[in-house]
C-alpha positions in Angstrom: 0.0 0.0 0.0 2.8 2.4 0.8 4.4 1.8 -2.6 1.1 2.4 -4.3 0.7 5.6 -2.3 4.2 6.8 -3.2 3.4 6.0 -6.9 0.2 8.0 -6.8 2.0 10.9 -5.1 4.6 11.0 -7.8 1.9 11.0 -10.5 0.2 13.8 -8.8 3.5 15.8 -8.6 4.1 15.2 -12.4 0.5 16.3 -13.0 -0.4 12.8 -14.6 -3.4 12.7 -12.5 -6.2 15.3 -11.8 -6.1 16.1 -8.1 -9.7 17.3 -8.3 -11.1 14.1 -9.7 -13.5 12.1 -7.6 -11.3 8.9 -8.0 -8.1 10.7 -6.7 -10.0 12.2 -3.8 -11.4 8.7 -2.9 -8.0 7.2 -3.1 -6.5 9.9 -0.8 -9.4 9.3 1.6 -8.7 5.6 1.7 -5.0 6.2 2.2 -5.8 8.7 5.1 -8.1 6.1 6.8 -5.2 3.5 6.5 -2.8 5.9 8.1 -0.8 6.6 4.8 -1.8 10.2 4.8 1.6 11.6 4.2 0.9 10.8 0.5 -1.0 14.0 0.1 -2.8 15.4 3.2 -0.2 16.1 5.9 3.4 16.3 6.8 4.3 17.1 10.3 7.3 19.5 10.9 6.5 20.3 14.5 8.5 18.6 17.3 9.4 19.5 20.9 13.1 19.3 20.2 13.1 21.7 17.3 10.3 24.1 18.4 11.3 24.4 22.0 9.1 26.9 24.0 6.9 27.7 20.9 6.0 24.0 20.4 2.4 24.3 21.6 1.9 27.4 19.4 3.4 25.7 16.4 1.4 22.5 17.1 -1.8 24.6 17.4 -1.2 26.0 13.8 -0.5 22.5 12.5 -3.5 21.1 14.1 -5.6 24.0 12.6 -4.1 23.2 9.1 -4.9 19.4 9.6 -8.4 20.2 10.6 -8.9 22.2 7.4 -8.3 19.0 5.5 -10.4 16.6 7.4 -13.3 18.5 9.0 -15.6 18.7 6.0 -15.6 14.8 5.9 -17.1 14.8 9.2 -19.8 17.3 8.9 -17.9 20.0 10.4 -17.7 18.4 13.9 -14.9 16.2 15.3 -14.6 15.0 18.9 -11.1 15.5 20.7 -10.7 11.7 21.0 -11.2 11.3 17.2 -9.0 14.3 16.4 -6.2 12.8 18.7 -6.3 9.5 17.0 -6.5 10.8 13.4 -3.8 13.5 14.0 -1.4 11.0 15.7 -2.0 8.5 12.8 -1.2 11.2 10.4 2.0 12.1 12.3 3.2 8.5 12.0 5.8 7.7 14.7 6.2 11.2 15.9 3.0 11.2 18.1 1.9 13.8 20.6 0.3 13.3 24.1 -3.2 14.0 24.9 -2.0 16.9 27.2 -0.1 18.4 24.3 -3.2 18.2 22.1 -5.5 19.9 24.7 -2.9 22.7 25.2 -2.6 23.3 21.5 -6.4 23.1 20.8 -6.9 25.7 23.6 -4.5 28.0 21.7 -6.5 27.7 18.4 -7.8 31.0 17.1 
């Protein structure tokens, strides 16, 4: 699946596939649900080591960006537990704690 996701990502980058087509959107949704979201949805750059004291502020911005990509699929409402699971799945091995999520969410504009 990861190989297929990488091939699709490469084709999208070369503009061999229409990113707005229903088929591509469905493939991206399936990849996201399988935890292979880095193919087109999300790429985390925030870490405690790099961000230091501004970690929660940067995490808040990243969560906001992440919500913009997924919130419509859930009718505009997403519980914190669901957000926590989906966001950590999208981050891969660089997961955040529930406490970090709560602090970051409280800083959302």
